[in-house]
N, C-alpha and C positions, 0 to 999 in steps of 0.2 A: 504494500500500500504506500509506504514512504517513497519508494522508487517511482511509482506511478504518479504520485502527487508532485514529486520533484520534476519529473518529465513534463507534466502538464503545465507547470508554472515556470520552470527555468529552462526547459529543453525545447520549447516551441516558441514560435513567433508571437502567439497570442497569450503567452504566459503571464505577462504583466497585467493584462486585463482580467484574466481568470483569477489572479491573486487578489485584485481589488474586489472582484465579485465575492470571493470566498470571505474576505475580511469583512465586507459589508454584511453578508448573511450571518456571520458569527455574532454580530451585534443584535440583529433582529430579523425575523422572517420577512420576506419581501416578494415582490413580483417583478416582471420585466419592466413594466411601466415605471415603477418607483426606482428601480435600478438605473433606468435610462436617465431620469431627471437627476438623481443623486450623483451619478458618476459622469454625467455629461457626455454620454455616448449614444450612438444610433441604436434604435430599437432592434433592428435586424442583427446588429453586432452583439448586443446583449443576448438575444435569443440563441444565436449561434454558440456562444460560449456556455450558456446554461445547458444547451443540449449536450455539448461535449462533457461537461461536468456531470450531468445526470447519467449519460451513457456509461461513464466510467465509475459510477457510484460514489462520487465525491459529494454530491448534494442529492437531496431527495425532495420530490414535489409532495407537499403535505396536503394540498388541495389542488385542483386543476389550476395551474398557473402560479401557484404560490410555492416558494422554496424556503 
């Protein structure tokens, strides 16, 4: 798990963004819209990174669209 997390954050081009998303979600549950406004990123970019994190079981959707 540590190796996967390291790869997703430090070993890929979008790692910095995924790190910001993970840090934000550790503070409070959120959704893509709130992440978009809080992190000042495009909605499609946020959705892309959320999908990668969810597929790799780093985050979990607790309700449809909430992580």
